[in-house]
C-alpha positions in Angstrom: -11.6 70.1 -92.4 -12.9 69.2 -95.9 -11.2 66.7 -98.2 -10.8 69.4 -100.9 -8.8 71.4 -98.5 -7.0 68.7 -96.6 -5.9 66.6 -99.7 -3.6 69.3 -101.4 -2.2 70.3 -98.0 -1.4 66.8 -96.9 -0.2 65.7 -100.3 2.3 68.6 -100.5 3.4 68.1 -96.9 4.1 64.4 -97.6 6.0 65.2 -100.8 8.2 67.8 -99.1 8.8 65.5 -96.1 9.8 62.7 -98.4 12.0 64.8 -100.5 13.7 66.3 -97.5 14.4 62.9 -95.8 15.5 61.3 -99.1 17.9 64.2 -100.0 19.4 64.0 -96.5 19.8 60.2 -96.8 21.5 60.5 -100.2 23.9 63.2 -99.1 24.9 61.3 -95.9 25.2 58.0 -97.8 26.6 59.1 -101.2 28.7 62.0 -100.0 30.3 60.5 -96.9 32.0 62.8 -94.5 35.4 62.5 -96.3 33.7 64.0 -99.4 31.9 66.7 -97.4 32.8 70.0 -99.0 32.4 68.6 -102.6 32.3 71.7 -104.8 29.2 71.6 -107.2 29.5 75.1 -108.7 32.4 77.4 -108.9 32.3 81.1 -109.8 34.6 80.6 -112.9 37.1 83.1 -111.8 39.2 80.8 -109.6 37.7 82.2 -106.4 35.8 80.4 -103.7 33.1 77.8 -104.7 29.6 79.2 -105.0 27.8 76.0 -104.1 29.1 73.1 -102.0 27.6 70.0 -100.5 28.6 69.6 -96.9 27.7 67.6 -93.8 26.5 70.0 -91.1 24.9 68.8 -87.9 22.7 71.7 -86.9 21.7 71.4 -83.2 19.8 74.7 -83.3 16.9 76.0 -85.3 16.8 77.2 -88.9 20.2 78.7 -89.9 21.6 77.6 -86.5 19.6 79.9 -84.3 19.4 78.7 -80.7 22.3 76.1 -80.9 23.1 76.8 -77.2 19.5 76.1 -76.1 18.3 73.0 -74.5 17.3 70.7 -77.4 13.9 70.1 -75.8 13.1 73.8 -76.1 13.5 73.6 -79.9 11.6 70.4 -80.1 8.7 71.9 -78.2 8.8 75.0 -80.4 8.8 72.8 -83.6 5.9 70.7 -82.3 4.0 73.9 -81.3 4.5 75.2 -84.8 2.8 72.1 -86.2 -0.2 72.8 -84.0 -0.3 76.4 -85.1 -0.1 75.3 -88.8 -3.1 72.9 -88.2 -5.0 75.8 -86.4 -4.4 78.2 -89.3 -5.3 75.5 -91.8 -8.6 74.9 -90.1 -9.3 78.7 -90.4 -8.3 78.9 -94.0 -11.1 78.9 -96.6 -11.2 76.2 -99.2 -10.9 78.9 -101.9 -7.6 80.2 -100.6 -5.4 77.8 -102.5 -2.2 79.9 -102.1 -2.5 79.6 -98.3 -3.3 75.9 -98.4 -0.3 75.1 -100.6 1.9 77.4 -98.5 0.9 75.7 -95.3 1.6 72.3 -96.9 5.1 73.5 -97.7 5.7 74.7 -94.2 4.2 71.5 -92.7 6.4 69.3 -94.9 9.5 71.2 -93.9 8.6 71.2 -90.2 8.0 67.4 -90.2 11.3 66.7 -92.0 13.3 68.7 -89.4 11.3 67.4 -86.5 12.1 63.8 -87.6 15.8 64.6 -87.6 15.7 66.5 -84.4 13.9 63.7 -82.5 15.6 60.7 -84.0 19.2 62.1 -84.4 19.4 65.0 -81.9 20.3 67.4 -84.7 19.1 68.5 -88.1 21.1 67.4 -91.2 21.9 70.5 -93.3 24.0 70.1 -96.5 23.4 73.0 -98.9 26.0 75.7 -98.6 26.1 78.7 -100.9 28.5 81.6 -100.9 27.7 84.5 -103.2 30.2 86.9 -101.4 27.2 88.9 -100.1 28.4 90.9 -97.1 25.6 90.1 -94.6 25.7 86.4 -95.3 29.3 85.4 -96.1 28.8 82.5 -96.5 25.0 82.0 -96.4 24.0 79.6 -93.5 23.9 76.0 -94.5 20.4 74.6 -95.0 18.3 71.7 -96.4 15.2 71.0 -98.4 12.9 71.4 -95.4 14.4 74.8 -94.6 13.8 75.8 -98.2 10.2 74.7 -98.2 9.5 76.5 -94.9 11.0 79.8 -96.3 9.1 79.5 -99.5 5.9 78.7 -97.7 6.2 81.5 -95.2 7.1 84.0 -98.0 4.1 82.9 -100.0 1.9 83.3 -96.9 3.2 86.8 -96.3 2.7 87.9 -99.9 -0.8 86.5 -99.7 -1.6 88.4 -96.5 0.0 91.7 -97.6 -1.0 92.0 -101.2 -4.1 89.8 -101.6 -6.7 90.6 -98.9 -9.4 88.0 -98.5 -12.7 89.0 -100.1 -16.1 89.0 -98.3 -17.0 85.6 -99.7 -13.9 84.0 -98.2 -14.6 85.7 -94.8 -18.1 84.3 -94.8 -16.9 80.9 -95.8 -14.4 80.7 -93.0 -16.9 82.0 -90.5 -19.7 79.6 -91.4 
């Protein structure tokens, strides 16, 4: 992998990992459990809070999926995802900056959550939104890593659906 491709990928992954772990540390230290549930943003109408900082120990995957699974299954899936990211990165042409940055976002989020999962046995989630949207009422609690993963995967999907690689990129990745 060339430095011009690896540098932006690694730099963004490191920044996201650091931001995720720092934000989790701050919330767990500055908002101790007795302050968990601190309202940050209210709807103004006297209803439920829109945004709350909470302490949530997520023993499952993103948004709590698989909480009843053996924790090693999730750890293996997460580590497998890292290998898949490296494989995709190796196949990505240097000119495909959107994919490189997207993979950096996903990698940074994955590393932040893997760190929590292995060192603590759970992932620290703390961002809770409730927009009174029927399907997600409230929206699942998440963290910076989850946000980065969602943004990265969304950008990759948009890239793949709407911006097909041109012939020059195909030749570059093949040779």
